[in-house]
C-alpha positions as CSV (number, residue, x, y, z in Angstrom):
1,M,-81.1,-25.4,120.3
2,S,-82.6,-22.8,122.5
3,S,-80.9,-19.0,122.9
4,E,-79.8,-19.8,126.1
5,S,-77.4,-22.7,124.9
6,F,-75.8,-19.9,122.9
7,E,-74.9,-17.9,126.0
8,T,-71.1,-18.8,125.7
9,Q,-70.8,-18.1,122.3
10,R,-72.7,-14.7,122.7
11,A,-70.4,-14.0,125.4
12,A,-67.2,-14.9,123.3
13,L,-68.3,-12.5,120.6
14,A,-68.6,-9.5,123.3
15,D,-64.8,-9.2,123.0
16,V,-61.7,-8.5,120.9
17,V,-62.1,-11.1,118.3
18,A,-58.6,-11.9,117.0
19,I,-58.1,-12.6,113.2
20,P,-55.2,-14.9,113.2
21,V,-52.6,-14.4,110.1
22,T,-51.6,-17.6,108.3
23,P,-47.8,-17.6,107.8
24,F,-46.2,-19.2,104.9
25,A,-43.2,-21.3,105.0
26,E,-40.2,-20.6,102.4
27,D,-41.7,-23.2,99.6
28,G,-45.1,-21.1,99.8
29,T,-47.1,-23.9,102.2
30,V,-48.6,-22.8,105.5
31,D,-46.1,-23.1,108.0
32,Q,-47.9,-25.3,110.5
33,D,-45.1,-24.6,113.4
34,T,-45.1,-20.9,113.3
35,H,-49.0,-21.2,113.1
36,R,-49.1,-22.9,116.5
37,A,-46.3,-20.4,117.6
38,L,-48.6,-17.2,116.5
39,L,-51.5,-18.7,118.3
40,R,-49.8,-19.6,121.3
41,R,-48.6,-16.1,121.5
42,L,-52.1,-14.6,121.2
43,L,-53.5,-17.3,123.7
44,D,-50.6,-16.3,126.2
45,G,-51.3,-12.7,125.6
46,G,-55.0,-13.2,127.0
47,I,-56.9,-13.2,123.8
48,T,-59.9,-16.0,124.0
49,T,-61.9,-15.6,120.7
50,V,-60.0,-16.4,117.7
51,T,-61.3,-16.6,113.8
52,P,-59.5,-19.1,111.7
53,N,-59.9,-18.3,108.1
54,G,-60.8,-14.7,108.5
55,N,-59.6,-12.0,105.8
56,T,-56.4,-11.5,107.9
57,G,-55.8,-15.2,107.7
58,E,-56.0,-14.6,103.7
59,F,-59.1,-16.8,103.4
60,Y,-59.4,-16.1,99.7
61,A,-56.0,-17.3,99.0
62,L,-56.0,-20.8,100.7
63,S,-56.9,-23.9,99.2
64,P,-59.8,-25.7,100.8
65,E,-57.5,-28.2,102.3
66,E,-55.5,-25.3,103.6
67,R,-58.6,-23.7,105.1
68,R,-59.4,-27.3,106.9
69,L,-55.6,-27.5,108.3
70,V,-55.8,-23.8,109.4
71,T,-59.2,-24.8,111.4
72,E,-57.5,-27.9,113.0
73,L,-54.6,-26.2,114.0
74,T,-56.5,-23.6,115.4
75,V,-58.6,-25.5,117.5
76,E,-56.0,-28.0,118.5
77,E,-53.9,-25.0,120.1
78,A,-56.9,-23.3,121.1
79,G,-58.2,-26.2,123.4
80,D,-60.4,-25.0,126.4
81,R,-58.2,-21.6,126.6
82,A,-60.3,-19.9,123.8
83,N,-63.6,-20.1,122.0
84,V,-63.1,-20.6,117.8
85,L,-65.2,-18.8,115.4
86,V,-64.7,-20.4,111.8
87,G,-64.8,-18.4,108.9
88,V,-66.7,-20.1,106.0
89,G,-67.7,-18.8,102.7
90,H,-67.7,-19.4,99.0
91,D,-70.6,-21.4,97.4
92,V,-73.3,-22.6,99.5
93,P,-72.1,-26.5,99.3
94,T,-68.5,-25.4,100.4
95,A,-69.8,-23.2,103.0
96,V,-72.0,-25.8,104.5
97,A,-68.9,-28.6,104.2
98,S,-66.7,-26.0,106.1
99,A,-69.4,-25.5,108.7
100,R,-69.7,-29.3,109.3
101,H,-65.9,-29.8,109.4
102,A,-65.9,-27.0,112.3
103,R,-68.8,-28.8,113.8
104,E,-67.1,-32.2,113.8
105,L,-64.1,-30.5,115.6
106,G,-66.3,-29.2,118.3
107,V,-66.3,-25.6,117.1
108,G,-69.3,-23.8,118.6
109,M,-69.6,-21.0,116.1
110,V,-68.9,-19.9,112.4
111,M,-68.6,-16.5,110.6
112,V,-70.1,-16.6,107.1
113,H,-68.0,-14.2,105.0
114,Q,-69.8,-11.5,102.6
115,P,-70.8,-13.4,99.4
116,V,-68.5,-12.5,96.9
117,H,-70.8,-13.0,93.9
118,P,-71.2,-9.6,92.0
119,Y,-75.2,-9.5,92.3
120,V,-76.2,-9.7,95.5
121,S,-80.0,-9.0,96.1
122,Q,-81.1,-8.7,99.6
123,G,-83.8,-11.6,99.4
124,G,-80.8,-13.9,98.1
125,W,-78.3,-12.7,100.9
126,I,-81.2,-14.1,103.4
127,D,-81.4,-17.5,101.3
128,Y,-77.6,-17.7,101.5
129,H,-77.1,-17.3,104.9
130,R,-80.4,-19.5,105.4
131,A,-79.2,-22.3,103.7
132,I,-75.9,-22.4,105.8
133,A,-77.4,-21.5,109.3
134,S,-80.3,-24.3,108.7
135,A,-77.4,-26.8,107.7
136,V,-75.6,-26.4,111.3
137,P,-78.5,-25.5,113.8
138,E,-76.4,-26.4,116.7
139,L,-73.6,-23.8,115.8
140,G,-73.9,-19.9,116.3
141,V,-73.8,-18.4,113.1
142,V,-72.4,-14.6,112.6
143,P,-73.0,-13.2,109.2
144,Y,-70.2,-10.8,108.1
145,I,-71.9,-7.9,106.6
146,R,-69.7,-5.6,104.4
147,N,-72.9,-4.6,102.3
148,A,-74.1,-1.0,102.7
149,Q,-77.3,-1.8,100.9
150,L,-78.5,-4.6,103.5
151,G,-81.2,-3.3,105.7
152,G,-81.3,-4.2,109.3
153,D,-85.0,-5.7,108.9
154,R,-83.6,-8.4,106.3
155,L,-81.1,-9.4,109.2
156,A,-84.1,-9.8,111.7
157,E,-85.8,-11.9,109.1
158,L,-83.1,-14.2,108.6
159,A,-82.9,-14.9,112.4
160,D,-86.6,-15.4,112.5
161,A,-86.2,-18.5,110.3
162,C,-82.7,-19.4,112.1
163,P,-82.5,-18.7,115.4
164,N,-78.7,-19.9,115.8
165,V,-77.9,-16.3,114.0
166,I,-76.5,-15.1,117.2
167,G,-74.3,-12.4,116.4
168,V,-73.1,-9.9,113.2
169,K,-69.8,-8.6,112.5
170,Y,-70.5,-5.3,110.8
171,A,-68.1,-3.7,108.5
172,V,-69.8,-1.2,106.7
173,P,-67.3,2.1,107.7
174,D,-70.2,4.2,108.5
175,A,-71.1,4.4,112.4
176,A,-74.4,6.2,111.7
177,K,-75.4,3.5,109.2
178,F,-74.4,0.8,112.0
179,A,-76.6,2.5,114.5
180,A,-79.6,2.5,112.1
181,F,-78.9,-1.2,110.9
182,A,-78.2,-2.6,114.5
183,R,-81.7,-0.8,115.7
184,D,-83.6,-2.0,112.7
185,A,-82.4,-5.4,113.4
186,G,-82.8,-5.4,116.9
187,L,-80.2,-4.2,119.5
188,E,-80.5,-6.6,122.3
189,R,-81.4,-9.6,119.9
190,F,-77.7,-9.9,118.7
191,V,-74.1,-9.5,119.7
192,W,-72.7,-6.5,117.8
193,V,-69.1,-7.0,116.6
194,A,-67.3,-3.9,115.0
195,G,-65.9,-5.7,112.1
196,L,-63.7,-3.0,110.8
197,A,-61.1,-3.1,114.1
198,E,-59.8,-0.7,116.6
199,P,-60.3,2.3,114.2
200,Y,-64.1,2.2,114.5
201,A,-64.6,0.4,117.6
202,P,-64.9,3.5,119.6
203,S,-67.5,4.7,117.3
204,Y,-69.4,1.5,116.9
205,F,-69.4,0.7,120.7
206,S,-71.0,4.2,121.4
207,A,-73.5,3.0,119.1
208,G,-74.2,-0.7,120.8
209,A,-71.3,-2.8,119.5
210,T,-69.5,-5.0,122.2
211,G,-67.0,-6.6,120.6
212,F,-64.4,-6.2,117.6
213,T,-62.4,-8.0,115.6
214,S,-58.6,-7.2,115.1
215,G,-55.7,-8.1,113.0
216,L,-53.5,-5.9,114.9
217,V,-53.8,-7.9,117.9
218,N,-51.6,-10.5,116.2
219,V,-48.7,-8.0,116.8
220,A,-49.8,-6.4,120.1
221,P,-52.4,-8.3,122.0
222,A,-52.0,-5.8,125.0
223,V,-52.9,-3.1,122.8
224,S,-56.2,-4.4,121.9
225,L,-57.0,-5.7,124.9
226,N,-56.6,-2.3,126.6
227,M,-59.1,-0.6,124.1
228,I,-61.7,-2.7,124.8
229,E,-61.1,-2.5,128.8
230,A,-61.3,1.0,128.0
231,L,-64.6,0.7,126.0
232,R,-66.3,-1.3,128.3
233,S,-65.6,1.0,131.2
234,G,-67.2,3.9,129.1
235,D,-63.7,5.4,128.9
236,Y,-63.7,7.1,125.8
237,P,-60.9,9.6,126.3
238,A,-58.6,6.6,127.4
239,A,-59.8,4.6,124.2
240,M,-59.0,7.4,122.0
241,K,-55.5,7.6,123.6
242,I,-55.0,4.1,122.3
243,W,-56.9,4.9,118.8
244,E,-54.3,7.6,118.7
245,Q,-51.2,4.8,119.1
246,I,-52.5,2.7,116.7
247,R,-54.0,5.0,114.0
248,R,-50.8,5.2,111.7
249,F,-50.6,1.4,111.7
250,E,-54.1,1.3,110.7
251,E,-53.9,4.0,108.1
252,L,-51.3,2.3,106.5
253,R,-53.5,-1.0,106.2
254,A,-56.5,0.9,104.9
255,A,-54.4,2.9,102.4
256,N,-55.3,2.3,98.5
257,G,-58.4,0.3,99.2
258,S,-56.8,-1.8,101.9
259,A,-54.2,-3.2,99.6
260,D,-51.8,-3.8,102.3
261,N,-54.2,-4.8,105.1
262,V,-52.6,-8.1,105.9
263,T,-48.9,-7.2,104.4
264,V,-48.8,-4.7,107.0
265,V,-49.4,-7.0,109.8
266,K,-47.0,-9.8,108.3
267,E,-44.6,-7.0,107.9
268,A,-44.6,-6.0,111.9
269,L,-44.3,-9.8,112.6
270,A,-41.7,-10.2,110.5
271,S,-39.9,-7.4,112.1
272,L,-40.2,-8.8,115.3
273,G,-38.8,-12.2,114.1
274,L,-42.3,-14.1,114.2
275,C,-42.6,-15.1,111.0
276,R,-41.9,-14.6,107.5
277,R,-43.6,-11.4,105.3
278,E,-45.0,-13.6,102.6
279,V,-48.3,-12.8,101.3
280,R,-50.1,-14.3,98.5
281,P,-51.5,-13.0,95.5
282,P,-53.8,-10.6,95.0
283,S,-52.0,-9.2,98.2
284,R,-48.5,-8.2,97.8
285,E,-45.2,-7.4,100.1
286,L,-44.3,-4.0,101.2
287,P,-41.3,-2.4,99.2
288,P,-38.3,-2.2,101.0
289,S,-38.7,1.5,101.4
290,A,-42.1,1.1,103.5
291,R,-40.9,-1.6,105.7
292,A,-38.8,0.6,108.3
293,E,-42.0,2.8,109.6
294,V,-44.0,-0.4,110.0
295,A,-40.8,-1.8,112.3
296,A,-40.7,1.3,114.0
297,I,-44.5,1.3,114.8
298,A,-44.5,-2.3,116.1
299,A,-41.0,-1.6,118.0
300,G,-42.7,1.4,119.6
301,W,-45.7,-0.7,121.1
302,S,-43.3,-2.1,123.7
303,I,-43.8,-5.8,122.9
C-alpha cells in the first residue's frame, strides 16, 4: 500500500488519541454496556480517535478473549464516527493474531506496545516490530516507544523495511530526547504522538508532535480538546492554562511510578457515576481517604 493510502490514518493520529478505560462489572468481567456508554460519551464529546487495549484500558490485565471483546465493542460503537487504533503486543504470534483480528473488523491501524521482555536489543526491537508490521502491510503501524535507549535511526531502519510504520507514540519523559529522536528518525516522515498525555503535550508539540494520547479524556473530553486546539494554534500560554488545570490530576496518576495511573481515572469516573472504580491487579483501588480529592477535581471541570 502506498504512503498516500495512509493519509486518513496519519490525520487521525494528529489529534487527541483517547485511551478508553475498560470498566468491570461487579462479578469482575468486562462490563459491556458501560463500556459502550463510555465510548459513546467520548464520541459525543468530539473525540475521533480511540485506542482499545491501551495501557489506560488495562491491556496487560485482560485475557486474550477480553482483548478481542474490547476491540469488537470499540469498532461497533465507533462506526464511522471515529478512527480506531488497536493496541497489540505480547509475543509476536499473539500480536500478529490481534492485528489480523483488527484488520478483519475493518480497523486501519494498530499500536504495538513496547515489548515487555526484560532484555531488549535495538536490533531485536526492529525484528519484533518488523515481524508484526510485515504481517499486516495494509494497516498503519504505530510503535509505542518507552525505551530511552532506542535511537531514532533505528525507527528509520524499521520504516525502510516496513513503509506501513506511519506514526510513533513516543513516551520517554524527556522533551530534549524526543526532539533529537524525531529528527534522527525523520520529523516529516512520521506522525509524532506525545505518548505521555497532556502533561508533556506542550513541550512535545514545541518539538514537533502533532497529537497526544489521553486517559484524562475519559473524564473530561472538552479539557483535552481545548488543549489540542490551543497547541494547534501555537497558543502556548492558553495550553499552559489548561496544563495548570489538569496538573494535580496527572500528578496523582504519575505518583509512585504511575502506580495509580488507571485507578485515578476510574475513580474520577466513579465519582461521576459513570463506571465502577475497580481495577485489576497489579493496579489497586485508591484508599477512601484519597477519593475525595479526585472527585473534587473531576467536579471542578464542570462536566
